[in-house]
Every structure is written in structure tokens, then in C-alpha cells.
N, C-alpha and C positions, 0 to 999 in steps of 0.2 A: 893144893894146886890141883886143877881140873886136868883130867886125862883127855888126851886128843887121840882119836883113832883115824889113821889115813888108810883108806882102802884103794888099792891100785886096781885098775881095770885094764889089763893088757888088750891093746888094739889087735884085732885078727891079722891084719896085714903087717909084716915086718917092714921096718924102716918107713913107717908112715910119717914120722915127724910131725906130730900134731901141732897146730898152731891156732891160737884163739878158739875159745869155746863161749857159746852162749846158750841161753835157755830158749827154747823154741816155743811157738804158740800150741804145740801139741804135748807140751809138759815133759819133752825130751831135751837132752843136751846135744847140741850140734856143734862141730868143730871142723876145721880144715886139716886134711892130711896132705901137707905141702910135699912130702917126699914121695908120695904115690899117686897124686893127682886125683884124690877122692875126697868127697865129703863124708864125714861119719856122723852117725847119730847113735847116741846111748840112751837106753831106757834106764833111768836111774832106779826104778822099781824092782827090776829084775837082773840088770847088768847086761842086757842083751845089746849086741851092736848090730848095726846094718850100716853098710858102706855103699857109696854111690860113686862111680867112676865119672869124672867130667868128660863131656864128649870130645874136648881136645886133650890129647895125650901131652904128658909132660907140662901141664898148664900151671902148675905150682900155685894151688889155691892158698892164699893168705888173707885173712881178715874176713869175718862173717857177722852178719847182723840180722836180727829179726825185724821184719818191717810191717807196716800197717796193712800191706794187702794180704796178710796171713802167710807169706813166704819168707824164705831166708835169702839174703843176697850176699855174694862173696865176690872177692877180687881174684882174678886169675892172673897172677903177676907175671909169668913167663909167656902166657897166651895173649897178653894184651887185651883182656876181656873182662867184663863184669858178668858173673853168673847169678842165676836166680834159681832156687830149688824149692818146689813145693814140699809139704810135709809127707806126700806120698812118693817123693824122690824123682819126680819129673824136673829135668834140668833144661834151662834155656840160656843161651850165651849171648852176649851183645858185645860186638867189636867196638873198641875205642877209635875215635877218629884219627888220633895222633899215634903213629908207630912208636913203639919202645917206650910207652908212658909209665910202665911199671907200677900199675894200681896195687895198693897194699892196704891202707887204712880205709875202714867204711863204716858208716853209721846211718841209721834211719832217722829222718827228721820228722818234726810233727806235721808237715804238710803233706805227708805221704811220698815225698821224694827220698832217694837215697844218695847221700854225698859220699865221695871217695877221693883219697889222695893219689896223686900220679907223681911219685918221689922222683922218678928219673927225669922228668921233664919239668919238675917245680910248678906243677898245675894242680887245681883241684876240680873235680868233676862232680856233675849231678846227672842222675838217671832218673827218669820218671817211671812209674809203674808200668807204662806202655813201652819202655825201652828207648826213649829219646834221650841222647847223652848231649850235654853241654859242658864244655871245658872253660875254666877261668884261670888267667894267669895275671891279668891287670891288678895291680896293687900288691901282689906278692913280691918279696924279695928275690931278685934273680939268683937262681941256684939254691934256693932255700930248702928243698926237698921236704914238703910238707908231710906231716905224719900225725898219728894219734888223734883222730877226730873224736869229738865228744858233742852232744847237744846240752846246752844250758840256756834256759830262758827263752826257748824258741829259736835260737841262733846256733849255728854250727861253728865250733871253735877247733883250732888244731894248732900244732907246734910247727915252726919253721926250724927243722933240725939243723941245717947247715948255714943258718943266717947269723951264727955268732951271738944270738941273744937267748935268753931263757924263755921258756913257754909263757911264764907270766908278764914279761915285758914285750914280747914279740908275738903275742897271740893275734890270729886274724879271726875275724868274725864275718860269716857269711849268713844272711838271713834267708830263710826259705823262700821268700818271695823274689829272690835274685838281686836285691840290693846289695852292693859290695862295699865294704869299707875297710880300710886298714889304717891302724894307727900304732904308734909305739906309746905305751903308757909310761907315766912317770914312775919311778920306783915306789912312790907312796900308794899307787893304785893296787 
């Protein structure tokens, strides 16, 4: 049997509550510190941490993705914003049009846009590299709480958590060019 070694890297700020980790374009690991409203960066070569506070206090960053523009984008669940951080640590925040949206899941799509879930209002949003936000609800099951976005075959997929259906039979597909379609697949699909 092979041995596995787990190396823990304590985050400098206590109670950081790390949430979601991604590999960045700078070869570092980036993650949300939802308990301290920071974005963390870990250099895997030497274990050094750098932490960047979000401009909005108590923003609760949750969900982060590396995008085609060379930056990382993240959800600010409590602040109702989408954030963008460069690899040098410059943060820009974009307010969402609908209050209390609760952004959490986020994924970069092949067309350069970033898609995110708005679980509290059962919408899915898209933000362009320039910061233009569009929200979508048509075709989603009312009260579905979309989560867990992923890109496959050029389309954005997500689960409808509260829809009472499994992700496989209640997946929603949003193509990057904004065509929206929703269907319930048969069990064989």
C-alpha cells in the first residue's frame, strides 16, 4: 500500500473558515476566507501565504474561479457582490442588481464570461470581464436554489438544490451565448 502524506498549512488569520480553493494563473493556490472576508493566496513552492481583505467588510467570500482575463473572480455572499482580484491583489467589486441574491457558486465559461448562482433568489447570473451583470430566472424551477456550477461542452451546468430532483435529472444548461434552455431528462439520460 502506498503512503500518503498530508501537509497542513495553517492560515495566518484565525477563524478564516477557508472555502473553495483553485489553482491560479500565477501557479499559486487561491481560496476564500469566508470567516474573515479575505481572499487568500498560498505559494505551494514555499508555503507562504498572502491575504487580501475585501473592500466590503463582512462580505463572506464564497466560491472562486480563475478566468480567461488572468484574474480570479469570487462571490461575496453577504455583500451581494461579485469580486475580481488580480494576481497582484487588486480587488474590484461589482454590486448585483437584485438585493439579497446570495451569490455563492461561480465558474468561468469558455466565452470569457463568468457565471454564478444566486441561491437566495433562485437565479443564475453572468458577469462580463467589463463588469456587466445579467441575471436569469426564466426556465428555472421556482425556489430551486441553483448551486454547483460547472462547464462542460461549452455550456454552464448547475444543480437545482431545492427542486426535489437530482442533479442528473434536473440539470440546467446555459450556453455562453445566452441561449437558455431547461428540460427534465428521462432517467436513461
